[in-house]
Each structure stands twice: as C-alpha cells, then as structure tokens.
C-alpha positions in Angstrom: 0.0 0.0 0.0 1.3 3.4 -1.0 1.2 6.4 1.3 1.0 9.8 -0.4 2.1 13.2 0.9 2.3 16.6 -0.8 5.7 17.0 0.7 8.2 14.5 2.1 11.3 15.8 3.9 14.1 13.3 4.3 16.2 14.1 7.4 15.1 15.5 10.8 18.1 17.7 11.6 17.7 21.5 12.0 17.6 22.0 8.3 14.7 19.5 7.6 12.9 20.3 10.9 13.0 24.0 10.3 11.3 23.6 6.9 8.8 21.2 8.4 7.8 23.8 11.0 7.4 26.6 8.4 5.4 24.5 6.0 3.2 23.1 8.7 2.4 26.5 10.4 2.5 29.0 7.6 1.7 27.3 4.3 -1.6 25.9 2.8 0.1 22.5 2.4 -2.1 20.0 4.2 0.1 16.9 4.6 3.8 16.5 5.2 6.0 13.5 6.2 9.4 13.6 7.8 11.4 10.5 7.2 14.6 9.7 9.2 16.6 6.5 9.3 17.5 7.0 13.0 15.4 6.3 16.1 15.3 9.9 17.3 15.2 13.5 15.9 18.4 15.3 15.0 20.8 12.4 15.8 23.6 13.3 13.4 25.3 16.7 12.9 22.5 18.7 14.7 23.2 16.7 17.9 24.9 19.0 20.5 27.9 16.6 20.6 28.6 16.9 16.9 28.9 20.6 16.3 30.4 23.8 17.8 27.2 24.7 19.7 27.7 28.3 18.3 25.1 30.6 16.9 27.3 32.2 14.2 26.2 35.8 13.8 29.0 37.2 11.7 30.6 39.1 14.5 33.3 36.7 15.6 34.0 35.1 12.2 37.0 36.9 10.9 36.9 35.2 7.5 33.7 37.3 6.7 33.9 40.7 5.2 31.4 43.3 6.4 28.7 42.6 3.8 28.8 38.8 4.5 28.8 39.4 8.3 25.7 41.6 8.0 23.9 38.9 5.9 24.8 36.2 8.4 23.7 38.3 11.4 20.3 38.9 9.8 19.9 35.2 8.9 21.0 33.8 12.3 18.8 36.4 14.2 15.8 34.4 13.1 17.0 31.5 15.2 17.7 33.8 18.1 14.3 35.4 18.0 12.5 32.1 17.6 14.4 30.3 20.3 14.0 32.9 23.1 10.2 32.8 22.6 9.9 29.0 23.3 8.7 27.7 26.7 11.9 25.7 27.0 14.2 28.5 25.7 16.7 27.8 28.4 17.2 24.3 26.9 17.7 25.7 23.4 19.7 28.9 23.5 22.2 30.2 26.1 23.7 33.5 27.0 27.5 33.8 27.4 30.3 36.2 26.9 32.1 36.0 23.6 35.1 37.5 21.9 37.6 37.4 19.1 41.1 37.3 20.5 44.1 38.8 18.8 47.5 37.8 20.0 50.7 39.6 19.0 51.1 43.0 17.4 49.9 42.0 14.0 46.7 40.5 15.3 46.1 43.3 17.7 46.2 45.8 14.8 43.8 43.5 12.9 41.4 43.6 15.8 41.5 47.4 15.9 41.0 47.6 12.2 38.1 45.3 12.4 36.5 47.4 15.1 36.8 50.4 12.9 35.1 48.7 10.0 32.5 46.6 11.9 31.8 48.8 14.9 28.7 50.6 13.4 27.1 47.4 12.3 27.9 45.5 15.5 27.9 48.1 18.2 27.6 45.6 21.0 31.1 44.2 20.1 33.4 46.4 22.2 37.1 46.9 21.6 38.9 45.4 24.7 42.4 45.8 26.0 44.1 43.3 28.3 42.4 44.7 31.4 39.0 44.5 29.8 39.6 40.9 28.7 40.8 40.0 32.2 37.5 41.2 33.7 35.7 38.5 31.6 38.3 35.8 31.0 41.1 36.0 33.6 42.7 32.8 32.3 43.2 34.4 28.9 45.4 37.1 30.3 47.5 35.2 32.9 51.1 34.3 32.1 50.8 36.3 28.8 54.0 37.8 27.3 52.5 39.1 24.1 50.2 42.1 23.6 46.5 41.1 23.2 43.3 42.8 22.2 39.8 41.5 21.6 36.4 42.4 20.2 33.7 41.1 22.4 30.6 41.4 24.6 29.9 40.3 28.2 26.6 38.8 27.3 24.9 37.6 24.1 22.7 34.7 23.0 25.6 32.9 21.3 25.3 29.2 22.2 22.6 26.8 20.9 21.7 23.2 21.4 20.7 22.5 17.8 19.3 19.1 18.6 16.8 20.7 21.0 16.1 23.4 18.4 15.2 20.7 15.9 12.9 19.0 18.4 11.2 22.3 19.1 10.6 22.8 15.4 9.0 19.4 15.1 6.9 19.9 18.3 5.5 23.2 17.0 4.9 21.7 13.5 2.8 19.0 15.2 0.4 21.6 16.7 -0.8 22.5 13.2 -4.2 21.1 12.4 -2.8 19.1 9.5 -1.4 15.7 8.8 2.2 15.9 10.0 3.8 12.5 10.2 7.3 12.2 11.7 8.4 8.7 10.9 11.6 7.5 12.6 13.6 4.3 11.7 12.5 5.0 8.1 15.5 4.7 5.7 15.0 5.8 2.1 16.9 3.4 -0.1 15.4 4.1 -3.5 13.7 7.1 -5.2 12.1 7.0 -8.6 10.4 9.6 -10.8 6.7 9.1 -11.7 4.6 10.9 -14.3 3.7 13.1 -11.4 5.8 13.3 -8.3 8.2 10.7 -6.8 8.1 7.3 -5.4 10.3 6.5 -2.4 11.1 3.0 -1.2 11.7 3.0 2.5 13.1 0.4 4.9 11.4 0.2 8.3 11.8 -2.2 11.2 8.6 -4.1 10.1 9.4 -4.2 6.4 9.7 -2.1 3.3 7.1 0.6 2.6 6.4 2.7 -0.5 5.7 6.4 -0.3 4.8 8.9 -3.0 5.1 12.7 -2.9 4.6 15.7 -5.1 7.7 17.3 -3.7 10.8 15.8 -2.0 13.4 17.7 0.1 16.5 15.8 1.0 18.2 17.4 4.1 20.5 14.5 5.0 24.0 16.2 5.0 26.5 14.4 2.8 23.9 11.8 1.9 21.9 14.5 0.1 24.5 14.4 -2.7 24.1 10.6 -2.9 20.4 11.0 -3.5 21.0 13.9 -5.9 23.4 11.8 -8.1 21.0 8.9 -8.1 18.3 11.2 -9.5 20.6 12.7 -12.1 21.9 15.9 -10.4 25.2 16.9 -9.0 27.4 14.8 -11.2 29.7 17.8 -11.6 30.4 17.6 -7.8 32.9 15.6 -5.8 32.9 15.4 -2.1 35.5 16.1 0.6 34.3 15.3 4.1 36.1 17.1 6.9 35.7 15.8 10.4 36.1 18.2 13.4 37.2 16.9 16.7 37.6 18.5 20.1 39.5 18.3 23.3 38.1 18.8 26.8 39.8 20.7 29.6 38.6 21.8 33.0 36.4 24.9 33.3 38.8 27.6 32.3 36.6 29.9 30.2 33.4 31.7 31.1 32.3 32.1 27.4 33.3 31.7 23.8 36.8 32.8 22.9 37.5 32.6 19.1 40.9 33.3 17.5 41.6 35.0 14.2 41.3 32.8 11.2 44.0 32.4 8.5 42.5 33.8 5.3 44.2 31.1 3.3 42.6 28.2 5.2 39.0 27.1 4.5 38.7 25.8 8.0 37.8 27.3 11.4 40.5 28.5 13.7 40.7 27.0 17.2 38.4 28.3 19.8 37.3 27.5 23.3 34.0 27.6 25.1 32.1 26.0 27.9 30.3 22.8 26.7 26.5 23.3 27.1 25.9 19.6 27.8 28.7 18.8 30.2 28.9 21.1 33.1 32.4 22.1 34.2 34.0 21.2 30.9 35.6 23.6 28.4 35.7 22.4 24.8 38.6 23.3 22.6 38.8 22.8 18.8 38.0 21.9 16.2 40.8 20.0 14.6 40.1 19.2 10.9 40.7 15.7 9.6 39.7 14.5 6.1 37.9 11.2 6.5 36.4 8.9 3.8 33.0 8.6 5.4 29.6 10.4 5.2 28.7 10.4 8.9 31.1 10.7 11.8 31.6 7.6 13.9 29.5 5.5 11.5 31.9 3.0 9.9 29.1 1.7 7.7 29.3 4.9 5.7 32.8 4.3 4.2 31.4 2.4 1.2 28.8 5.1 0.6 31.5 7.8 0.6 33.4 6.1 -2.2 30.2 5.7 -4.2 29.6 9.5 -4.1 33.2 10.7 -4.0 33.3 11.5 -7.7 37.0 11.1 -8.0 38.2 11.9 -11.5 40.9 14.0 -13.1 39.0 17.2 -12.4 38.5 16.4 -8.7 42.2 15.4 -8.4 43.2 18.8 -10.0 41.1 20.6 -7.4 42.7 18.6 -4.6 46.1 19.2 -6.0 45.5 23.0 -6.0 44.8 22.7 -2.3 47.8 20.6 -1.6 50.1 23.1 -3.4 49.1 25.8 -1.0 51.8 25.7 1.7 49.5 26.9 4.5 46.8 24.4 3.6 49.3 21.6 3.2 50.9 22.3 6.6 47.5 22.6 8.2 46.4 19.2 7.0 49.6 17.6 8.1 49.4 19.2 11.5 45.8 18.0 12.0 46.8 14.5 11.1 49.4 14.8 13.8 46.8 15.8 16.3 45.3 12.3 16.0 48.6 10.6 17.1 48.3 9.4 20.7 50.4 11.5 23.2 52.2 13.5 20.5 48.9 14.9 19.2 47.8 16.2 22.6 51.1 18.0 23.1 50.9 19.6 19.7 47.3 20.7 20.2 48.1 22.1 23.6 50.3 24.7 21.8 47.3 25.8 19.8 45.2 26.1 22.9 47.9 28.1 24.7 47.1 30.9 22.3 43.9 31.2 24.2 45.0 30.0 27.7 48.8 30.4 28.0 49.1 28.4 31.2 47.3 25.2 30.0 49.4 22.0 29.9 49.0 19.0 27.6 48.1 16.8 30.5 45.1 19.0 31.3 43.6 18.2 27.9 41.8 15.0 26.9 40.3 14.0 23.6 36.5 14.5 23.6 35.6 11.0 22.5 32.4 10.8 20.7 32.2 14.5 20.1 32.7 16.3 16.9 30.9 16.2 13.6 31.6 16.0 9.9 31.2 18.7 7.3 30.8 17.8 3.7 32.8 20.2 1.4 31.8 20.2 -2.2 34.4 20.0 -5.0 33.2 21.8 -8.2 34.7 19.6 -10.9 33.9 22.0 -13.6 35.8 24.8 -12.0 38.3 22.4 -10.4 38.0 24.0 -7.0 36.7 23.5 -3.5 33.3 25.2 -2.9 33.3 27.0 0.5 30.1 27.7 2.4 26.7 26.5 1.4 26.2 23.4 -0.7 22.7 23.2 -2.0 21.1 21.8 -5.2 17.8 23.3 -6.2 15.7 22.1 -9.2 12.5 23.1 -10.9 11.3 19.5 -10.8 10.0 19.2 -7.3 13.3 18.3 -5.7 15.7 20.1 -3.3 19.0 18.7 -2.0 20.5 20.4 1.1 24.0 19.2 1.6 25.8 21.8 3.7 24.1 24.9 5.2 26.3 28.0 5.7 27.4 28.9 8.2 26.2 25.7 9.8 22.8 25.4 11.5 22.8 29.0 12.5 21.0 30.0 9.3 18.5 27.1 9.3 15.4 29.2 9.4 16.7 31.6 6.8 17.4 28.7 4.4 14.1 27.1 5.3 12.3 30.3 4.2 13.9 30.1 0.8 13.1 26.4 0.5 9.5 27.0 1.6 9.0 29.6 -1.1 10.2 27.1 -3.7 8.1 24.3 -2.4 4.9 26.4 -2.3 5.5 28.0 -5.7 5.9 24.5 -7.2 2.8 23.2 -5.6 0.8 26.4 -6.1 0.3 26.7 -2.4 0.3 29.8 -0.3 3.0 30.7 2.2 2.6 33.4 4.9 6.1 34.6 5.3 4.8 37.8 6.9 2.9 35.8 9.5 6.1 33.9 10.4 8.1 37.2 10.7 5.2 38.6 12.9 5.4 35.6 15.2 9.0 36.6 16.1 8.0 40.1 17.2 
C-alpha cells in the first residue's frame, strides 16, 4: 500500500525540521511526512555533541567581510528570535560572553582595524584591551608575554543546542491542524520519478514501505549528494568530508573565545568555550581531519562515501591545487598529527595556549564521541573547493540540502527560501509575513 504526501522531507536535523515547521504552520500544504533513518530526531550533525554549539552571527567570524557578516547576522537572528520565545528556551539557547582574541602586534592591529570597519554594524562588540579581557576571561590574560586585544561582549545569545532546536521545530509543527507524520527508523533506499511526483522505497523495522510525494526535500547532509546523483543531479560535484574533533579541559573559560582565522585556510580557527551539555568542561577545537565517510563515527558509511566521491581528473586537480598551497598543506599535516596518541595532545596544547597560556598538555583529553563531519563540495567544472553553502535546487519538485552555511545558525533563513520554492511549485500559499510577525 502506498502512502501519499504533498511533501516528504528526508532528514530531521535542524535543516529539515525548520522547513517542516514553516510549511506546517505558515503554508496551505495539508500533509507532510518527515522520514529519518534513526530512532530519534536530530541524531547526526545537529546533535549537540557533533557541532560547535555556536550561533554564528558574523561578529566573531574573521573570515567574513562586512557585507557577508551583515547577511549572516540577519539570517541567524531568526533562530535567536525564535528560540527565546519558546517555553523551553533555556534548553535551546544560552547567554554567554564571547570575543575574538588577537595575540601579538599584527593580530592586535587586525582587531583594531576590524572594530573600525565593523563597529557601526555590530555596536555591542566592544574593543577590549588586556584589562577589559581580564574582567571577563582572567585565564586568557594570565602568564601572557605578548600584547593582546579583543572584540567582544559580556553577554549575548551565542550558544545553541541545535538538537533541542530541531525537536522544538517538530513539536511546533505538530500543533498545526494538519497531517504531519514524523516517521523515525525509516530509511529511504530508492527514489524514482513518476509521471507526477516521486516514489520512495523505505526500509522500516517491520518491512519495506512505498511512499509517494509531489515534492521531496533531502536534508541529509552528505547523503543528500548521494540522493542527488541517483536522480541525475550533482554529477559535476565531488565530495571532501572534513571531520572536526575536540579536546576537553577543566572549566577555564566563562564564554566563547575565538581566534583570528587564517584567510588562506578554508577551516575554522581553534576556539574554546564551555560545553553546554557537560557542566564544568571547556571544549577546545576543532581539529580538521579529512575522512572517507559520510557520517562521523559511522563506519558503515565508508562504502557510501566512495560511491559518491566522484574522484576523477577534475577532482584530483582541485585537490592538487589545495595541496600546493603551503598553508593548507601544513595545516592538513598538522591536523593528522593531532590524531597521534600522546604527541597529538602536546601539539594541540600549543594551539590552545594561544587562548590560555598556562594550560598544559596533561590538562587536555580527547573529547571521545564529540565532533561532527562537514561535507565540502568539489566543483569539478571549476576544479576548486566550494566553500560555504552546498545546495542543489531544481525546478522539478526536488531540493537537496548538503551543507548549510554557516552551519545550523541559518537554518530558518534557508528554510524560508526552500518553503518559497516548495509552495511555488505546488501552487500553495506561504505566509512569510505571518512567520516574521510571530517573532516580534
């Protein structure tokens, strides 16, 4: 027996759940199914263990220019406004201090210059000298023999449990007087085009089921590219999966302390912040390790990775371009070294000492089971790595969300764009103004 829905969303992380919420509450679409292969909502990259727990607002990300930072702030502010209005807001979003730290004369000047350029758009981010920093993060200033400066604020909504955010979206979607079915332990293993819509073959604990839908949205991280290629899209893309790992230390920071990013590196600089799930623990990272898998800590995804890798001469040329860059090459080698027992911890401690000079290697321990995996797209036509968002849209009732940018922070902003496309295709109405009004 086939079950039909107007919209099927595959994946229940913040990307898929945000779209579910918007369509359920603010569109004229009457029936939606969310399919997820796991036994609970947001069990992969949206789980608090598998991401940086940061609401990226463009203010502490030094790889953004002013225009990009303003765009990211506006997009992430939707999550902030939504979260603080929820009954369980204290389980979703958290207030902390945060700052970008500059160490040494060159970085101090960079901080001052950034304040000049960004100050009007981000007035809450104050220029801090060593004494100001000490008032907020005393361990950052102790035993310091280099000049430091920072841009920061003593309090801001800057940490998010994205798993709880996804669960909130689903909970609120279910209050709509519509058919909203969230089906866990449902793995999509085949998708076929029909004359009208799509047919999905789904594996469940009780056997295989067939679903049909007028519109299908795949929000399954790296697996979205697998589905896209199966349906004839994205063959010009290869895939590089970068795993981020963390180290735990005792509670040495009160809030988030980010460092200045190297413009030549497409990876985040090391930062430290209190873990929102483990009281008394400060999390440092991320490291960046290229792994041949589609989901972190899931060894059964290795084979799937090589199926979607798309390795050919164009992908190899793109990777060779990266390898030829000295900074990138050294960074990759250094991050491989971080994985070596004993030696890795000592090497990583040097990175952390930029934030906390007094910290010792024996005070750090690998955060086992923490850290996620970010799929980075290789554009084989241009023979280059695509930074930021990876998304494949079509005019045939299909959307593939691979990597949101910057991470889950813009999930509602991206979901608004997807909702517009879904409703336009299905000739349904979408009350964007009503959603915006709900945040006021």
